[in-house]
C-alpha angles and dihedrals in degrees: 000000000000109000092224087111089065096041124279113272095222102070113288094332126245120295119269090241090060092045091048092048090049091050091048090049090050090051093049094048091047091052091047090051092051092048092047091049093049096045094054096247116160107294092234091064091054091047091050090053091049091047089053089049091051091051097048094042098041110039095089093049089046092054091048092048091048090052091051097043088058087066093038095252127135126198144166093290088062090051091052093051092046090052094047093048091045091051090053090048091058092045094255091127098152093049090053091046092048090051091052090046094054092040093051090044094055088045090053092047090053092048087049091053089051093048090047089055090049092049093049088053095049092047089059089072136049117235108277118245116265102208135035135198107241120201106220125215091266092052096256122136121241130181112229137168112269092231091065094058115117131198107272095034116128118226133183116224118195126207113279095025129102126253104253096213142354110289150137125264111242100170136021134017132257143132127255125220100222096172092119090059106030106016086235105148097201119077113248118233116247124196132159109306095027122122121242127194128227113251095026120116126253105220115190119348135057110243136183113223132191110218111239098179131026112251095255088060098046122129088256094049091046092052093049086049091050090055093047087054089048091058093048098048115091129230116236095249091046090070089065090067094045087077090073091092131103096334096055093043092052090046093054092045089049093049091049091050092048091048090048089057092044092051093043100046104016097046098023094233119163110270107228111351121062118230126208107290092002122084112207123255089244092054091052093045089051091050090052091048091053097049095045097056104105101218096137092046095052094047094044097091106030092050092053093044094049094048089046090055090047093047088053094045093057090052096049095262117122113199108198095216143319094295090063092049092051099038098052091065090063102053122120103182133040118203113200134194115223113219114070090357107063091011123057099241079227125108129241127190116259104175146341120221125188133197088226108047112235096034095088093110090050090052090052092046092053092046093047091049091052092042094058089075094053134072094201112130091239091051092046091053093050095047090047092051092053091049092049092050098043104028093234139064119268115252105275122244123242130224092022115183131179117235105211111251093349111069141257137318128193146134129268117183090346094304122112114243126192129190134180138059129008090258089075090066107051114176095016105138095202092052091047091052095053115113116234112269116263115265110279094032126101121207130213119188121211129189142169119168108310094346108096129160148152129235119202122204135177138193102267126217116261105259090226094052097085095047090044093054090049091050092048088053089051088052087057097253127137113224122207127180116219113191141159088217126115116281094244093053092045094048091049091054092043092052094046092050099040094238120179092227140354125200115193139186090036126160118213087260091054090052091052091048091052092051093046090051092054092047094049087052086060100259123135107228133198120193127205118200145144112192136075089253089061095055097087093050091046088055091051095052126088090236123018123203119195119206117228127331089266082073111113122272089250090059093047091050090052105037120103089194126029122200101210099192102053090243115139094197087069085079088073091048091049090049091050092049091047093050092046092048090051091050092047091050090054092047091048093051091047093049095046098042091046093051094047092049095046094045094044092052091047091049093049089052088046090233097132131061119226096257091060091046091052093047094046094047101044092034089060090051092053091046091052093051093046090046089054092048088060086079090069090059097054104137108276117239 
């Protein structure tokens, strides 16, 4: 119906609050008119109330119609106005006013659904900073507007302020709170060479950053842009309703005119003024016109798609358009990357070794004490392991300093403790004799005086992965892991998770070939990935799902659906939203088609009076919009 789904023709369109207030005004004036008419007040008062109802309920449709008539197009808004004016012409004022009330109400509801989507999107991001501190060529600092930043500019970002644009750290160390982008609660370490994102928060250190992308092209801006595109792109079945434009409108007007002539001259009914027991030909033609306008049908799909996109946005799932919402419901196989997708991308402790057997706990205590002062993922994992085992934090080290690229040094109980790479312990025979860790394991060396040891950590499986795979199986999907990892590591993960199939040692080309083979065998495949090497296979899949906004640019460009919070279980939520949206679209089409057919047949047989036609027609539109809005209230997870 209302072309709000495809962008209002007059500028951006009025706000939903204004539309809702207009609809409410129209309803109140209509009610006042009915009461005045029934209580025998002077007729002019009732007509004044109805005129006010027509104005408040019809101005938006009138503006739309005016815009379209300028380019010789007619649409549903024109039909509505024709019906309302026709109803007034035959003295059926309150029916015309009621029609405009329901029409303007469903318009307002749709605008509200759109605004809701927009708000969910904006709430995903903090407000971007407005000014930045530029470092000029002579090293001085200068405040400038963020918009005027160019790639290559150097900016200084102090603790507690936001990074003004995407960039690379060139001096200083800190950690960035990227929760607004990735949902990751822990700050991410930043040292020279690391990437920072505009709009994220610098937590503790002052850093100098070289801008790599102008602010309007930051990760944050691109994501907002992606979602805007998502709202504009149309789902396949939505195109079916786009045909209800000029052709349909002219068809309905033509049918009504023909039936007017049939009733007037074929059945000898009075032309314009009803007589007792005989409704006029115009009245019947108007009733037919009302019930044939396909408002509910046209709004069926856009309303469900838009609320589906909004329902996803508030749960950290960005559907890039209606096609993504509709396609996900049809997939049969899910191909999944391993690292950072099935595994946490977070480390867990595997073992502690010590040069002197029996001192393993002491090695862990020293390491945990030093680690408390660091936010590095390895340090976090070690400190957390000590706390879990002992129920309390290890005594923290003093005078902790970071040794660039090597590790940490500090004091515990007066003794110097060092932790990090092997280079921190030159000349130590035990360290030199250690074999390299097995593939998949990361080592951290710790030493203080004669106490020396090694801690091994590995990327642990996401705790939700196993349950997720089981649930995907329940949903009837096959799950295959595609990884470039070694066969032993891949098989271990596959066995732990209960995967259908694991393919290892794959190059990006091999992944693409696997997906193409499934598709040519008639399967519909979705792919989940996060790295640059996944981008080609994401492009090859029917539906591509990008993990986390820390996923590479290539993935974000490619993905139909982006999971903003790095949570794999959101795949199930996305699938549920997609399936519900598809069901709701079918229900909406059934409701609206059914109502149009029943009412049109009744009107042709002249079995229904105009008020019932109005109620049935606009009632079905309101039901369709409300049915779509149910998607927003899917239980949150």
